C-alpha positions as CSV (number, residue, x, y, z in Angstrom):
1,M,-79.4,57.3,2.3
2,I,-80.1,60.3,0.2
3,F,-80.3,59.7,-3.6
4,K,-82.3,60.9,-6.6
5,K,-84.6,58.2,-7.9
6,P,-83.6,56.9,-11.4
7,K,-86.2,57.9,-14.0
8,F,-86.2,54.4,-15.5
9,W,-87.7,53.1,-12.3
10,D,-91.1,54.6,-13.2
11,L,-91.3,53.7,-16.8
12,K,-94.4,51.7,-17.6
13,K,-92.2,48.8,-18.8
14,P,-88.7,47.8,-17.7
15,N,-86.0,49.1,-20.1
16,F,-82.6,47.5,-20.9
17,L,-80.9,49.0,-17.8
18,A,-83.6,47.6,-15.5
19,Y,-83.0,44.1,-17.0
20,L,-79.2,44.5,-16.8
21,L,-79.5,45.2,-13.0
22,L,-82.0,42.4,-12.4
23,P,-79.4,39.9,-11.0
24,F,-78.7,42.3,-8.2
25,S,-82.4,42.4,-7.3
26,I,-82.1,38.7,-6.4
27,I,-80.1,39.7,-3.3
28,L,-83.1,41.8,-2.1
29,E,-85.6,39.0,-3.0
30,L,-83.5,36.5,-0.9
31,N,-83.4,38.9,2.0
32,N,-87.2,39.3,1.9
33,L,-87.7,35.5,1.8
34,M,-85.4,35.1,4.8
35,N,-87.2,37.9,6.6
36,K,-90.5,35.9,6.3
37,L,-88.9,32.9,8.0
38,I,-87.9,35.0,11.1
39,S,-90.3,34.8,14.0
40,K,-91.6,38.2,14.9
41,K,-92.8,39.4,18.3
42,K,-96.3,40.7,18.9
43,F,-96.7,42.8,22.1
44,D,-99.8,42.1,24.1
45,K,-99.6,45.2,26.4
46,I,-99.8,47.7,23.6
47,K,-101.3,48.0,20.2
48,T,-99.3,48.9,17.1
49,I,-100.1,50.2,13.6
50,C,-97.5,50.5,10.8
51,I,-98.0,52.9,7.9
52,G,-95.4,51.7,5.4
53,N,-94.6,51.2,1.8
54,I,-93.1,48.7,-0.6
55,Y,-92.5,51.4,-3.2
56,L,-89.5,53.5,-2.4
57,G,-90.4,57.1,-1.5
58,G,-93.3,59.5,-2.1
59,T,-96.3,57.5,-1.1
60,G,-97.6,59.7,1.6
61,K,-96.6,57.8,4.7
62,T,-96.0,60.6,7.0
63,P,-99.2,62.6,6.2
64,T,-101.2,59.3,6.6
65,T,-99.5,58.6,9.9
66,I,-100.5,62.1,11.2
67,K,-104.0,61.8,9.9
68,I,-104.7,58.5,11.6
69,Y,-103.2,59.9,14.8
70,N,-105.6,62.7,14.7
71,L,-108.6,60.5,13.9
72,L,-107.9,58.1,16.8
73,K,-106.8,60.8,19.2
74,K,-110.5,61.8,19.4
75,D,-111.2,58.6,21.3
76,N,-109.0,59.8,24.3
77,L,-106.5,57.0,23.8
78,K,-102.9,57.5,24.9
79,I,-101.3,57.5,21.4
80,K,-97.8,58.2,20.1
81,T,-96.5,58.4,16.6
82,A,-93.1,56.8,16.1
83,K,-90.3,56.5,13.7
84,K,-87.0,54.7,13.8
85,H,-84.3,57.3,13.9
86,Y,-82.4,57.8,10.7
87,P,-80.1,60.9,10.6
88,S,-81.0,61.4,6.9
89,Q,-84.8,61.6,7.7
90,I,-84.8,64.4,10.3
91,D,-87.4,66.3,8.2
92,E,-90.0,63.6,8.8
93,E,-89.2,63.5,12.5
94,I,-89.7,67.3,12.8
95,L,-93.0,67.1,11.2
96,L,-94.2,64.2,13.3
97,R,-92.9,66.0,16.5
98,E,-94.7,69.2,15.5
99,K,-98.1,67.6,14.6
100,S,-98.3,64.7,17.1
101,E,-97.0,63.2,20.3
102,F,-93.9,61.6,18.9
103,I,-91.2,59.1,20.0
104,T,-88.1,57.9,18.3
105,S,-85.2,55.6,18.9
106,K,-82.6,53.7,16.9
107,N,-84.6,50.5,17.5
108,R,-88.3,50.0,17.1
109,S,-88.6,47.4,19.7
110,N,-87.2,49.9,22.2
111,I,-89.9,52.3,21.1
112,I,-92.5,49.7,22.0
113,K,-90.9,48.9,25.3
114,T,-90.9,52.5,26.2
115,G,-94.5,52.8,25.2
116,I,-95.5,49.9,27.5
117,K,-93.5,51.4,30.4
118,L,-95.4,54.7,30.0
119,N,-98.7,53.0,29.5
120,Y,-99.5,54.0,26.0
121,D,-102.5,52.5,24.4
122,L,-101.2,52.6,20.8
123,I,-98.2,53.5,18.7
124,I,-98.5,54.4,15.1
125,F,-95.2,53.8,13.2
126,D,-94.3,55.9,10.2
127,D,-92.4,53.3,8.1
128,G,-91.2,49.9,9.2
129,L,-93.1,47.1,7.2
130,Q,-89.7,45.5,6.5
131,E,-88.9,45.4,10.3
132,K,-87.5,41.9,11.2
133,Q,-88.5,41.8,14.9
134,I,-92.1,43.2,15.2
135,D,-95.5,41.7,14.3
136,Y,-97.7,44.8,14.2
137,D,-101.4,44.6,14.9
138,I,-102.3,46.5,11.7
139,K,-100.2,46.8,8.6
140,F,-100.9,49.4,6.0
141,V,-99.2,49.9,2.6
142,C,-99.1,53.3,0.9
143,F,-99.1,53.9,-2.8
144,D,-99.2,56.9,-5.1
145,S,-101.6,56.3,-7.9
146,Q,-99.5,58.1,-10.5
147,N,-96.4,56.1,-9.9
148,W,-98.1,53.0,-8.6
149,V,-95.3,50.3,-8.7
150,G,-93.2,51.9,-11.4
151,N,-91.7,49.3,-13.7
152,G,-92.7,46.6,-11.2
153,F,-89.0,45.4,-10.4
154,L,-87.2,45.3,-7.1
155,I,-84.4,47.7,-6.2
156,P,-82.0,48.4,-8.0
157,S,-83.9,47.3,-11.2
158,G,-86.9,49.2,-10.0
159,P,-88.5,51.1,-7.1
160,L,-90.0,48.2,-5.1
161,R,-88.7,47.0,-1.7
162,E,-90.9,43.9,-1.9
163,N,-92.6,41.9,-4.6
164,L,-96.2,43.2,-5.1
165,K,-97.3,39.7,-4.1
166,S,-96.4,40.6,-0.5
167,L,-99.7,42.4,-0.3
168,K,-101.2,39.2,0.8
169,N,-99.4,39.7,4.1
170,Y,-100.9,43.1,4.8
171,D,-104.3,44.4,6.2
172,G,-104.9,47.6,4.2
173,V,-103.8,49.9,1.4
174,F,-103.9,53.6,1.0
175,I,-103.9,55.0,-2.5
176,K,-103.0,58.6,-2.8
177,C,-104.9,60.0,-5.8
178,S,-104.6,63.1,-7.9
179,S,-107.1,65.0,-10.0
180,N,-105.8,63.3,-13.2
181,T,-105.7,59.8,-11.9
182,K,-106.9,57.4,-14.5
183,N,-105.7,53.9,-13.4
184,L,-107.6,53.5,-10.1
185,D,-109.8,50.7,-11.4
186,E,-106.8,48.7,-12.7
187,I,-104.8,49.3,-9.5
188,Y,-107.8,48.2,-7.3
189,S,-108.3,45.0,-9.5
190,I,-104.6,44.1,-9.1
191,I,-104.6,44.6,-5.4
192,K,-107.9,42.6,-4.8
193,N,-106.6,39.7,-7.1
194,L,-103.6,39.4,-4.9
195,N,-105.5,39.8,-1.5
196,P,-109.3,39.6,-1.7
197,N,-109.6,40.5,1.9
198,I,-107.3,43.6,2.0
199,K,-109.0,46.9,2.7
200,V,-108.4,49.7,0.2
201,F,-108.7,53.4,1.1
202,H,-108.3,56.4,-1.1
203,S,-106.7,59.7,-0.1
204,N,-105.9,63.1,-1.6
205,I,-103.9,66.2,-0.6
206,I,-105.7,69.4,0.5
207,V,-103.9,72.7,0.8
208,K,-104.7,74.3,4.2
209,N,-103.1,77.7,3.8
210,L,-104.1,78.7,0.3
211,E,-105.4,82.0,1.5
212,K,-101.9,83.1,2.3
213,F,-100.8,83.1,-1.4
214,D,-101.4,85.6,-4.2
215,L,-102.1,83.3,-7.2
216,S,-101.6,86.2,-9.6
217,K,-97.9,86.2,-8.7
218,K,-95.2,84.2,-10.4
219,Y,-93.6,81.4,-8.3
220,L,-90.4,79.4,-8.3
221,A,-91.0,76.1,-6.7
222,F,-88.5,73.7,-5.3
223,S,-88.8,70.4,-3.4
224,G,-86.7,67.5,-2.2
225,I,-89.2,64.8,-1.5
226,G,-89.8,61.2,-2.6
227,N,-92.2,62.2,-5.4
228,N,-91.5,65.8,-6.6
229,K,-94.1,65.3,-9.3
230,S,-96.9,65.0,-6.7
231,F,-96.0,68.5,-5.4
232,R,-96.1,69.9,-9.0
233,E,-99.6,68.4,-9.4
234,V,-100.9,70.0,-6.2
235,L,-99.6,73.3,-7.4
236,A,-101.3,72.9,-10.7
237,K,-104.6,71.9,-9.2
238,N,-104.5,75.0,-7.0
239,K,-103.8,77.3,-9.9
240,F,-100.3,78.5,-8.9
241,N,-98.3,80.2,-11.7
242,I,-95.1,78.2,-11.5
243,I,-92.6,79.6,-14.0
244,E,-89.7,77.4,-12.8
245,E,-89.3,74.2,-10.7
246,I,-86.1,72.9,-9.1
247,S,-86.1,69.3,-7.7
248,F,-83.7,67.7,-5.3
249,A,-83.3,64.2,-4.0
250,D,-85.6,62.9,-1.2
251,H,-84.6,64.1,2.3
252,Y,-82.0,66.5,0.7
253,N,-80.1,68.5,3.3
254,Y,-80.1,72.0,2.1
255,K,-76.9,74.1,2.4
256,N,-76.6,77.9,2.4
257,E,-75.3,77.8,-1.2
258,D,-78.4,75.9,-2.4
259,I,-80.8,78.4,-1.0
260,S,-78.7,81.3,-2.0
261,H,-78.8,80.0,-5.6
262,I,-82.6,79.7,-5.4
263,L,-83.0,83.2,-4.0
264,E,-80.8,84.6,-6.8
265,R,-82.7,82.7,-9.5
266,A,-86.1,83.9,-8.1
267,K,-84.9,87.4,-8.0
268,N,-83.9,87.2,-11.7
269,L,-87.3,85.8,-12.6
270,N,-89.2,88.3,-10.3
271,A,-90.9,85.4,-8.6
272,D,-91.8,84.4,-5.1
273,I,-90.4,81.1,-3.7
274,L,-92.5,78.2,-2.7
275,T,-91.7,74.8,-1.3
276,T,-93.2,72.0,0.7
277,E,-93.5,72.0,4.6
278,K,-91.2,69.0,4.7
279,D,-88.5,71.0,2.8
280,Y,-89.2,74.2,4.8
281,V,-88.2,72.6,8.2
282,K,-84.7,71.9,6.8
283,I,-84.0,75.4,5.4
284,P,-81.4,77.4,7.3
285,I,-83.3,79.7,9.6
286,N,-81.8,82.9,8.1
287,F,-83.5,82.2,4.8
288,K,-86.9,81.2,6.0
289,K,-88.4,84.7,5.9
290,D,-87.9,84.8,2.1
291,I,-89.6,81.4,1.4
292,K,-93.2,80.3,1.7
293,F,-94.5,76.7,2.1
294,L,-97.7,74.8,1.5
295,K,-99.4,73.5,4.5
296,I,-101.2,70.3,3.6
297,D,-103.7,67.9,5.1
298,L,-104.5,64.4,4.0
299,H,-108.2,63.7,3.2
300,I,-109.2,60.1,3.4
301,I,-112.3,59.5,1.4
302,E,-113.5,56.4,3.2
303,E,-112.7,58.0,6.7
304,K,-115.6,56.4,8.5
305,E,-114.9,53.0,7.1
306,L,-111.3,53.3,8.1
307,I,-112.0,54.2,11.7
308,K,-114.5,51.3,12.0
309,F,-111.8,49.0,10.5
310,I,-109.1,50.1,12.9
311,K,-111.5,49.8,15.9
312,S,-112.5,46.3,14.8
313,K,-108.8,45.3,14.8
314,I,-107.3,47.0,17.9
315,Y,-110.2,48.2,20.2
316,E,-111.5,44.8,21.3
317,T,-109.0,44.5,24.1
318,Y,-109.3,48.1,25.5
């Protein structure tokens, strides 16, 4: 489903509207409780990692999935990244397919069965912590430090898919940081109080194609991602002169008229056009020559500790 996240979700404290919608959040809470009672299957013939979230959108799941794939690929394992097929999330499928060996299906269990049939060693799932059938070998939760858990309420009162207490059921956390992050100590303390044994890793975004841009020029930036603010922060950190920004909903499917409007606006401003790689793959091909995108990489600060942790959990049977 494509929608623009309500601004009140990320207020530091819930407002009146959040409390008004609170009774509807009980439905999700009951569903989560029922999900915990369902017996999930663990597959002995293949190892699985899930990179998911409990905060809806913009936590860096896909870059983290690709990064872990590249780190583990060095050990010559037969690895695939995977994602359950959603027609509205083709952008992430395209990125995963371009940057890794990728498999998809409408059913995650079928993905695993295919992996077993083809003798894969490991499947890394982008999303799927709320899956009702599979017990993954390692379960990671991604957060963005700027938004953290928003107002702390469940959908539709807030941005959470699960109560924060669910961290006790997971193995590790990735916190995507920015240059102006100030609440890391508080976030770390909350996480460790809920689950003293959970591993916490920190990451940040690095631009890989900065040399392709003239930073003295003016830019119009647009994006349709889960956290448009994070794109803005990356641009500011790298000294882009952004004179206008246009934001769309996450996974927005761009139409010709959308891009035509952006081109016309940029022409009036005498500005070049800049977007994310995730957005660029969805732009109609006849417009791509007029638009540039940031190519990014995820840097994990505790990379050696992460590799050691993953190996301790999954390599023992190889």
